[in-house]
DOBAMAR-352803 format. One record per residue (C-alpha): x, y, z; residue in three letters. Coordinates in nm, 3 decimals. Layout:
% DOBAMAR-352803
+---------+---------+---------+------+
!      c1 !      c2 !      c3 ! type !
+---------+---------+---------+------+
!       X !       Y !       Z !  ala !
...
+---------+---------+---------+------+
% end
This chain:
% DOBAMAR-352803
+---------+---------+---------+------+
!      c1 !      c2 !      c3 ! type !
+---------+---------+---------+------+
!  -8.574 !   6.304 !  13.689 !  met !
!  -8.362 !   6.030 !  13.537 !  gly !
!  -8.125 !   6.039 !  13.245 !  arg !
!  -8.286 !   6.091 !  12.906 !  his !
!  -8.189 !   5.946 !  12.569 !  his !
!  -8.293 !   6.064 !  12.226 !  thr !
!  -8.258 !   5.877 !  11.899 !  cys !
!  -7.960 !   5.939 !  11.677 !  leu !
!  -8.080 !   6.091 !  11.352 !  val !
!  -7.849 !   6.193 !  11.069 !  his !
!  -8.046 !   6.501 !  10.971 !  ala !
!  -8.012 !   6.875 !  10.995 !  val !
!  -8.195 !   6.896 !  11.326 !  leu !
!  -8.367 !   6.671 !  11.574 !  leu !
!  -8.732 !   6.753 !  11.612 !  leu !
!  -8.788 !   6.650 !  11.973 !  ala !
!  -8.634 !   6.844 !  12.261 !  ala !
!  -8.524 !   6.688 !  12.589 !  val !
!  -8.631 !   6.853 !  12.914 !  ala !
!  -8.326 !   6.951 !  13.117 !  val !
!  -8.307 !   6.781 !  13.455 !  ala !
!  -8.039 !   6.795 !  13.724 !  ala !
!  -7.867 !   6.480 !  13.600 !  ala !
!  -7.592 !   6.511 !  13.344 !  gln !
!  -7.506 !   6.413 !  13.078 !  pro !
!  -7.792 !   6.475 !  12.841 !  trp !
!  -7.745 !   6.236 !  12.556 !  thr !
!  -7.826 !   6.166 !  12.195 !  thr !
!  -7.775 !   5.797 !  12.127 !  cys !
!  -7.837 !   5.563 !  11.838 !  gly !
!  -7.772 !   5.224 !  11.699 !  thr !
!  -7.771 !   5.361 !  11.341 !  gly !
!  -7.525 !   5.192 !  11.108 !  gly !
!  -7.273 !   5.128 !  11.384 !  gly !
!  -7.485 !   4.934 !  11.631 !  gly !
!  -7.343 !   4.859 !  11.973 !  lys !
!  -7.012 !   4.736 !  12.108 !  tyr !
!  -6.950 !   4.466 !  12.367 !  glu !
!  -6.806 !   4.512 !  12.712 !  lys !
!  -6.438 !   4.426 !  12.710 !  gly !
!  -6.415 !   4.461 !  12.331 !  ser !
!  -6.138 !   4.630 !  12.135 !  ala !
!  -6.385 !   4.904 !  12.042 !  tyr !
!  -6.457 !   4.975 !  12.409 !  glu !
!  -6.088 !   4.996 !  12.490 !  asn !
!  -6.027 !   5.231 !  12.197 !  asn !
!  -6.323 !   5.447 !  12.300 !  leu !
!  -6.207 !   5.489 !  12.660 !  leu !
!  -5.851 !   5.564 !  12.557 !  asn !
!  -5.972 !   5.820 !  12.305 !  leu !
!  -6.189 !   5.988 !  12.569 !  ala !
!  -5.881 !   6.037 !  12.786 !  leu !
!  -5.674 !   6.160 !  12.492 !  thr !
!  -5.938 !   6.416 !  12.400 !  leu !
!  -5.963 !   6.529 !  12.763 !  arg !
!  -5.588 !   6.582 !  12.783 !  asp !
!  -5.577 !   6.755 !  12.446 !  gly !
!  -5.863 !   6.996 !  12.510 !  ala !
!  -5.764 !   7.080 !  12.866 !  ser !
!  -5.404 !   7.157 !  12.769 !  ser !
!  -5.506 !   7.384 !  12.482 !  ser !
!  -5.607 !   7.751 !  12.510 !  pro !
!  -5.899 !   7.676 !  12.274 !  ile !
!  -6.027 !   7.392 !  12.502 !  val !
!  -6.106 !   7.178 !  12.199 !  phe !
!  -5.975 !   6.849 !  12.064 !  ser !
!  -6.055 !   6.590 !  11.797 !  thr !
!  -5.902 !   6.257 !  11.715 !  gly !
!  -5.932 !   5.887 !  11.643 !  ser !
!  -5.802 !   5.570 !  11.801 !  asn !
!  -5.762 !   5.209 !  11.696 !  gly !
!  -5.742 !   5.014 !  11.372 !  ala !
!  -6.038 !   4.918 !  11.153 !  ala !
!  -6.291 !   4.775 !  11.213 !  pro !
!  -6.265 !   4.908 !  11.569 !  asn !
!  -6.162 !   5.265 !  11.498 !  thr !
!  -6.331 !   5.526 !  11.716 !  val !
!  -6.360 !   5.893 !  11.619 !  tyr !
!  -6.426 !   6.166 !  11.871 !  gly !
!  -6.453 !   6.534 !  11.954 !  leu !
!  -6.448 !   6.725 !  12.283 !  leu !
!  -6.550 !   7.091 !  12.294 !  leu !
!  -6.544 !   7.270 !  12.629 !  cys !
!  -6.741 !   7.591 !  12.676 !  arg !
!  -6.526 !   7.880 !  12.566 !  gly !
!  -6.520 !   8.059 !  12.902 !  asp !
!  -6.417 !   7.766 !  13.125 !  val !
!  -6.068 !   7.717 !  13.264 !  thr !
!  -5.846 !   7.433 !  13.150 !  gln !
!  -5.897 !   7.257 !  13.484 !  ser !
!  -6.276 !   7.276 !  13.449 !  val !
!  -6.242 !   7.143 !  13.096 !  cys !
!  -6.032 !   6.854 !  13.227 !  ala !
!  -6.292 !   6.773 !  13.490 !  ala !
!  -6.568 !   6.771 !  13.229 !  cys !
!  -6.354 !   6.550 !  13.006 !  gly !
!  -6.312 !   6.308 !  13.295 !  thr !
!  -6.690 !   6.296 !  13.333 !  ser !
!  -6.715 !   6.208 !  12.963 !  val !
!  -6.466 !   5.922 !  13.010 !  trp !
!  -6.662 !   5.799 !  13.312 !  his !
!  -7.007 !   5.825 !  13.150 !  asp !
!  -6.954 !   5.737 !  12.785 !  val !
!  -7.023 !   5.365 !  12.817 !  glu !
!  -7.333 !   5.374 !  13.037 !  ser !
!  -7.484 !   5.697 !  12.904 !  ala !
!  -7.576 !   5.545 !  12.570 !  cys !
!  -7.589 !   5.176 !  12.660 !  asp !
!  -7.274 !   5.110 !  12.453 !  arg !
!  -7.409 !   5.262 !  12.131 !  ala !
!  -7.121 !   5.341 !  11.898 !  lys !
!  -7.279 !   5.670 !  11.796 !  asp !
!  -7.306 !   5.887 !  12.107 !  ala !
!  -7.324 !   6.256 !  12.193 !  ala !
!  -7.290 !   6.364 !  12.557 !  leu !
!  -7.388 !   6.715 !  12.665 !  val !
!  -7.280 !   6.877 !  12.993 !  tyr !
!  -7.299 !   7.233 !  13.118 !  asn !
!  -6.925 !   7.278 !  13.064 !  glu !
!  -6.854 !   7.059 !  12.761 !  cys !
!  -6.984 !   6.855 !  12.468 !  tyr !
!  -6.847 !   6.523 !  12.341 !  ala !
!  -6.926 !   6.318 !  12.033 !  arg !
!  -6.806 !   5.967 !  11.943 !  phe !
!  -6.876 !   5.741 !  11.648 !  ser !
!  -6.737 !   5.453 !  11.445 !  asp !
!  -6.739 !   5.680 !  11.138 !  thr !
!  -6.573 !   6.017 !  11.086 !  asp !
!  -6.864 !   6.181 !  10.904 !  asp !
!  -6.923 !   6.436 !  11.181 !  phe !
!  -6.557 !   6.540 !  11.173 !  leu !
!  -6.521 !   6.542 !  10.796 !  ala !
!  -6.820 !   6.770 !  10.748 !  ser !
!  -6.722 !   7.132 !  10.803 !  lys !
!  -7.074 !   7.265 !  10.757 !  glu !
!  -7.330 !   7.246 !  11.033 !  gly !
!  -7.518 !   7.195 !  11.235 !  pro !
!  -7.551 !   6.823 !  11.151 !  gly !
!  -7.665 !   6.603 !  11.436 !  leu !
!  -7.770 !   6.812 !  11.737 !  val !
!  -7.915 !   6.760 !  12.082 !  thr !
!  -8.200 !   6.996 !  12.171 !  leu !
!  -8.254 !   7.083 !  12.537 !  leu !
!  -8.534 !   7.283 !  12.701 !  val !
!  -8.568 !   7.409 !  13.056 !  ser !
!  -8.916 !   7.264 !  13.108 !  gly !
!  -9.047 !   7.584 !  13.272 !  thr !
!  -9.229 !   7.878 !  13.118 !  asn !
!  -9.196 !   8.254 !  13.154 !  ile !
!  -9.439 !   8.435 !  13.385 !  thr !
!  -9.486 !   8.734 !  13.154 !  ser !
!  -9.791 !   8.758 !  12.931 !  ser !
!  -9.584 !   8.934 !  12.664 !  asp !
!  -9.471 !   8.621 !  12.481 !  val !
!  -9.412 !   8.811 !  12.158 !  ala !
!  -9.189 !   9.060 !  12.339 !  gly !
!  -8.997 !   8.776 !  12.499 !  tyr !
!  -8.944 !   8.607 !  12.163 !  asn !
!  -8.809 !   8.932 !  12.017 !  arg !
!  -8.579 !   8.979 !  12.316 !  ala !
!  -8.434 !   8.628 !  12.286 !  val !
!  -8.392 !   8.657 !  11.910 !  thr !
!  -8.221 !   8.997 !  11.942 !  asp !
!  -7.982 !   8.863 !  12.207 !  leu !
!  -7.898 !   8.546 !  12.016 !  leu !
!  -7.840 !   8.747 !  11.698 !  thr !
!  -7.609 !   8.992 !  11.872 !  ala !
!  -7.420 !   8.717 !  12.054 !  thr !
!  -7.368 !   8.524 !  11.731 !  val !
!  -7.248 !   8.839 !  11.553 !  glu !
!  -6.988 !   8.899 !  11.822 !  tyr !
!  -6.869 !   8.537 !  11.815 !  ala !
!  -6.809 !   8.544 !  11.439 !  val !
!  -6.695 !   8.905 !  11.416 !  gly !
!  -6.325 !   8.831 !  11.464 !  asp !
!  -6.129 !   8.505 !  11.464 !  ile !
!  -5.938 !   8.625 !  11.773 !  ser !
!  -6.259 !   8.566 !  11.971 !  arg !
!  -6.221 !   8.193 !  11.896 !  arg !
!  -6.577 !   8.170 !  11.766 !  met !
!  -6.725 !   8.206 !  12.115 !  phe !
!  -6.931 !   8.476 !  12.283 !  ala !
!  -7.146 !   8.537 !  12.590 !  thr !
!  -7.437 !   8.776 !  12.602 !  gly !
!  -7.691 !   8.937 !  12.834 !  gln !
!  -8.010 !   9.128 !  12.765 !  arg !
!  -8.147 !   9.350 !  13.045 !  val !
!  -8.507 !   9.463 !  13.019 !  gly !
!  -8.789 !   9.620 !  13.213 !  asn !
!  -9.046 !   9.338 !  13.206 !  asp !
!  -9.015 !   9.150 !  13.541 !  pro !
!  -9.114 !   8.831 !  13.360 !  gly !
!  -8.792 !   8.832 !  13.158 !  phe !
!  -8.569 !   9.098 !  13.308 !  arg !
!  -8.239 !   8.916 !  13.246 !  asn !
!  -8.173 !   8.679 !  12.957 !  ile !
!  -7.832 !   8.519 !  12.906 !  tyr !
!  -7.683 !   8.354 !  12.598 !  ala !
!  -7.377 !   8.182 !  12.456 !  thr !
!  -7.276 !   8.107 !  12.098 !  ala !
!  -6.987 !   7.880 !  12.002 !  gln !
!  -6.838 !   7.686 !  11.711 !  cys !
!  -6.584 !   7.408 !  11.695 !  ala !
!  -6.243 !   7.546 !  11.606 !  leu !
!  -6.193 !   7.312 !  11.310 !  asp !
!  -6.443 !   7.496 !  11.086 !  ile !
!  -6.398 !   7.829 !  10.912 !  thr !
!  -6.534 !   8.159 !  11.039 !  leu !
!  -6.785 !   8.185 !  10.748 !  pro !
!  -6.902 !   7.828 !  10.816 !  ala !
!  -6.944 !   7.918 !  11.183 !  cys !
!  -7.158 !   8.217 !  11.088 !  arg !
!  -7.378 !   8.005 !  10.862 !  arg !
!  -7.418 !   7.739 !  11.128 !  cys !
!  -7.510 !   7.976 !  11.411 !  leu !
!  -7.731 !   8.204 !  11.204 !  glu !
!  -7.916 !   7.896 !  11.080 !  gly !
!  -7.989 !   7.800 !  11.440 !  leu !
!  -8.120 !   8.149 !  11.520 !  val !
!  -8.348 !   8.134 !  11.216 !  asp !
!  -8.493 !   7.800 !  11.330 !  lys !
!  -8.502 !   7.877 !  11.704 !  trp !
!  -8.876 !   7.922 !  11.751 !  trp !
!  -8.960 !   7.625 !  11.530 !  ser !
!  -8.747 !   7.406 !  11.756 !  met !
!  -8.851 !   7.535 !  12.099 !  phe !
!  -9.165 !   7.648 !  12.289 !  pro !
!  -9.224 !   8.020 !  12.243 !  val !
!  -9.270 !   8.070 !  12.618 !  asn !
!  -8.988 !   7.848 !  12.745 !  gly !
!  -8.744 !   7.999 !  12.995 !  glu !
!  -8.440 !   7.834 !  12.841 !  gly !
!  -8.325 !   7.632 !  12.542 !  ala !
!  -8.003 !   7.495 !  12.400 !  arg !
!  -7.877 !   7.342 !  12.075 !  val !
!  -7.560 !   7.137 !  12.115 !  ala !
!  -7.373 !   6.987 !  11.821 !  gly !
!  -7.027 !   6.906 !  11.694 !  ala !
!  -7.015 !   7.207 !  11.457 !  arg !
!  -7.191 !   7.483 !  11.651 !  cys !
!  -7.386 !   7.546 !  11.970 !  gln !
!  -7.633 !   7.809 !  12.088 !  leu !
!  -7.803 !   7.862 !  12.424 !  arg !
!  -8.037 !   8.108 !  12.596 !  ser !
!  -8.150 !   8.111 !  12.959 !  glu !
!  -8.370 !   8.334 !  13.170 !  leu !
!  -8.248 !   8.379 !  13.526 !  gly !
!  -8.114 !   8.581 !  13.815 !  ala !
!  -7.756 !   8.517 !  13.705 !  gly !
!  -7.559 !   8.386 !  13.409 !  pro !
!  -7.475 !   8.020 !  13.345 !  phe !
!  -7.136 !   8.130 !  13.210 !  tyr !
!  -6.844 !   8.292 !  13.391 !  thr !
!  -6.736 !   8.655 !  13.382 !  gly !
!  -6.901 !   8.964 !  13.241 !  glu !
!  -7.102 !   8.932 !  12.918 !  pro !
!  -6.918 !   9.009 !  12.597 !  met !
!  -7.241 !   9.147 !  12.455 !  val !
!  -7.479 !   9.357 !  12.665 !  leu !
!  -7.819 !   9.471 !  12.535 !  leu !
!  -8.044 !   9.704 !  12.731 !  arg !
!  -8.414 !   9.760 !  12.672 !  asp !
!  -8.596 !   9.969 !  12.929 !  tyr !
!  -8.921 !  10.009 !  12.740 !  gly !
!  -9.250 !  10.019 !  12.927 !  val !
!  -9.369 !   9.663 !  13.006 !  pro !
!  -9.719 !   9.556 !  12.899 !  pro !
! -10.003 !   9.642 !  13.137 !  ala !
+---------+---------+---------+------+
% end
């Protein structure tokens, strides 16, 4: 399946989810107030240089996160790079290089662009609104797996996902030393959703209470954003991010920080 684009909407949440395919990045693009830039323009040069600066900043930091701006008005570019909290600095650097490589073509030179990868998230714009706002979630990209669970117990699955997301969020915001990031796993008895995995993360330039509000807001809206029987879903934004996946193994590295067990009797 080819690369997908969604419209850039300055709202609390996008309403349409993009089916996840093998190709990365998944993008949210728009011509909003900024429009597009020309090839070879000062804006393009500032954008590419900023992408490299953010890569170097995030990959050299233990928090794998960087923000910044580059260039003088009217060609100033603002950006953010947030690598997944469990990846190494070298993996973060590689993802940042992918951002630099893809940022022009991914959104057809739209000034407002969000690029989502498995290991990182990047956002660029000709305005700093998304950096200035410390409350989320703001603009987000919604991703769905495109496949459904095999279990007939959809209600039980929904409860299991909600419980795992809630617990993972609580761990992420429970102590600032955790850098507002957590991984989770829920192990159950129903063969249709035996193992569910999750991550919760916030950008490190917002407060811990703001992170809690952002992530808990996503949990509250989860089943209004995504199919109730979908195997996986993800919300990616510049303020906070939340993801759940059903599978044989985790999409993150290492042991889960949160482990839930439910060995109740599965439905007949």
